[in-house]
N, C-alpha and C positions, 0 to 999 in steps of 0.2 A: 835342595834344602839349603837354607841360608845358615850362616854361622851362628846366629842367635837361636834358631830352631834346634840346631845340633846341641848347643849348650843346654837347652831346656830338656831334651831327650836324655842326655847324659846325667843331668841332675835328677831326673825322675828315676832312672835306673839305679843311681847311687842311693836314693832314698829307699827304694824297694830292698836293695841289698842290706842296708842298715836295719831295716825293719825285720828282715829274716834273721839276722844275727841276734837281734834283741829278743825275738821269740824263742830262739834256740837256747839262748843264755838263761832265760827265765825257766825253761823246762829243766835245764841241767842243774839249776840252783835249788830245786826242791829237795827237802830232807828225806832221806831214805829211812823208813822205819826198820829197826833191828828186831828180828823175830826172837821170842823168848827162848832161853836156854833150858833144855830138859836134861836133867841128870839121871843116870841109870847105873845099875850094878850088874856085873856079869855073874850069871848063875849057870849051873849045869842043867842042861835040858832034861836030864833024867830026873832031877830033883823037883821039877815043876809038876805040881799036880794037875790032872786033867780038869779043866773047868767044866762046870755044869752048863746047862743051856743058859747062855747069857741073855739077859734082857736086851732089847734094842738100845743101842748106844745113843745117849742124848747128843744133840748137836753141840759142837764146841762153842764155848762162850765168846771166842775171838771173832766169829763170823760177823757179828753186828758192828764192831768197830771197823772192820775191813770194808764193809759196804758203805759205812759213813765216810770213810776216807776216800773211797772211790768216787762217791757222790760229790764230796768236797772238791776232789781233784777235777772232776768233770765240770763242776760249777766254776772253778777257777779257770779251767781251760776255756769254758764258754765266755767267761768275763774277759779273759785275755784276748780271745778271738774277737769279741765285740769291740774291745778297746783298739785292737789292731785294725778292725774294720773301720772304726770311727776315724782312727788316724789316717788310714788309707783314703777314706772318703774326704777327710779334711785336706790331705795332701792333693788328692785329685781336684778338690774344689779350689785349693790354692793354685795348683798348676793351671786349672781352667781359668781362674781369675787372671793369672799372669799371662796366659795365652790370649785371653780377651784384651787385657791391657796392652800386650804387645801388638795384637791385631789393631786395637784402637790407635796405638802410636803409629803403626805402619800406615793405617788409613789416614791418620792426620798428616803424617809425613807425605803420603801420596797426594793428598789434597793440597798440602802446602806447595809441593813441587809443581802440581798442575796449576795452582794459582800463580806461582812464580813464573811458570812458562807462559801462562796467559798474560801476566803483567809484562813480561819481556816481549811477547809478541805484540801486545798493545803499544808498548813503548817503541818497538821497532816500526810498527805501522804508523804511529804518530810522527816518528822521526822521518820516515819515508814521505809522509804527506807534507811535513814541513820542508823537506828537501825539494820535493816537487813544487811546492808553493814558492819557495825561494828561487828555484830555477825559473818558474814562470814569471816571478817578479823581476828577476834579472833580465829575462828575455823582453819583457815589456819595457823595462828601462832602456835596454839596448835599442829596441825599435823606436822608442820615444826619442832617444838621443840621435838616432839616425834620421828620424823625421825632422827633428829640430835642426840638425846639421844641414839636411837638404833644404829646409826652409831658409836657413841663414845663407846657404850658398845661392839659392834662387834669388833671395833679396839682394845679396851682394852683386850677383850678375845683373840683376835689374838696375841696381844703382850704377854699376859700371856702364851698362848700356845707356842709361839716361845721361850719365856724365859724358860718355863718348858722343852721344847725340848733341848734348849742349855744347861740348867742345867743337864738334863739327859745325854746329850752327854758328857758334861764335867765330870759328875760323872762316866759314863762308861769308859771314857778315863782314869780318875783318878784310877778307880778300876782296869782297865787293867794295868795301869802303876804300881799301887800298887801290882797287882797280879804278874806282871813281876818281880817287885822288891822283892816281898815276895818269889816268886819262886827262884829268884836268891839267896836271903838270905837263904832260906831253902836248896837250893843246896849247898851253901857255908857251911852252918852248917853241912849238910850231909857229904860233903867232909872232913870237919874238923873232924867229928866223925870217919869216916873211917881212916883218917890219924892217929888219936889217937889210934885206934885199931891196925893199922899196927905198930905203934911205940911200943905198948905194946907187940905185937908178936915178933918184932925184939929184944926187951930186953930179952924175954924168949927163943928165938931161939938159939939152939946150933948146929952149922954146923957139920955134920958127917965128919970124916977124909976121905980125898981123893975125896970129892965131890966138884964139881965146884961151885963157887959162882954166876955163870951166870944163874943158873936154876931158874924157877918160877913156881908157881902153883896157882890154884884158890880153895878156901876153902869155904864150906857152913857151917855157924855157926848158931846154934839155941841158943838164949839167953833167960834168964829169965828177968823179969822187973828189977831185981837188977843188971843185967849185968853178972850174973853167966852163964858159958857155960854149956848148957845142953847136947849138942851133936855137933860133928864136923865131916865133911867128905870131901874128895877130889872131887872136881867137874871137874877140869881140871888138870890132873897129869903132873908133870914135866918130867916124863919118868924115874925117879930115885926113887925107892922105899924108899931108906934110906932118901932121901931129903924130900919126902912126909911125911914119918913117923915123921921126926924131926919137920916138920911144925905142924903136928897134936899135937905132944907133947907140942910144944910151946903154942898152943891155950889153952890147958887145964891148962898148967902151969901159963898162964897170967890171968886165971879166978880169980875174976870177971873182965870183960873188962870194959873200961870207958863208961859212958853213955853220950848221946848228951846234949848240953846245953839247947836245947829246948825239953822238954819231949814229945811234939807232934811228934818229928822226930824219936822217938824210934821205931825200927823195930825188932821184935823177930827173924826174919830170915834175915841173911846177907850173901852176897857173897863177899869175900875179895880176892883181887889179892895180893899174897905174893911174894915179890922180896927181897932177902937178901941184 
């Protein structure tokens, strides 16, 4: 039993007690009729004559007012009982109305609490859905960011690879160009060296008498690192022994022969075409 229900029961018991006290007080407050006073005189019994046969005694005149008084009292009691019953019914109706009102309030409070719980559950459900949606959105953003980062990384790697390929191609072209230029330079230096050797041979050459100056021959020369001639031989003869021997003599006479400006171009074995 709740506290409010206990209050209702106690209030009902208090009303019943008050009603009982009210009825008792009404009954106690009724006026008590005082009986008439009868006066008498003391006589000697011996002096009293014997009465004759007395006729039937008439009914006392006071009986009628007593009956009326009893009827009046009964009517008042009935009226008081009816009033008390009405008050009791009214009190019961009031208590029933209060109980119904309390029940309605409790029902309304219960429905309000249920509605509040439903609203809280709905709000919690929506919050959970929003949290999950936000988590999914963040996950999508993370995946998108990762995909974009991977795409940027792949693009950067592709650019780096393309740049490295271009640099390698340019380097190869440069090396090729440098190789061509170096080869050309080496060939130029090589030709320059051969020209210097031919000039030294021309300075040492003594043309034999009666030999034409239109002859030519090829000579194989073995050189030391210092340019000294170690050996010489005719590779392609001019057809004139005197001319060929004069050329060989010039080779030994010109020793040591000039060295190339680039030491890496030095060759210990040379073939020189000699034209006077």
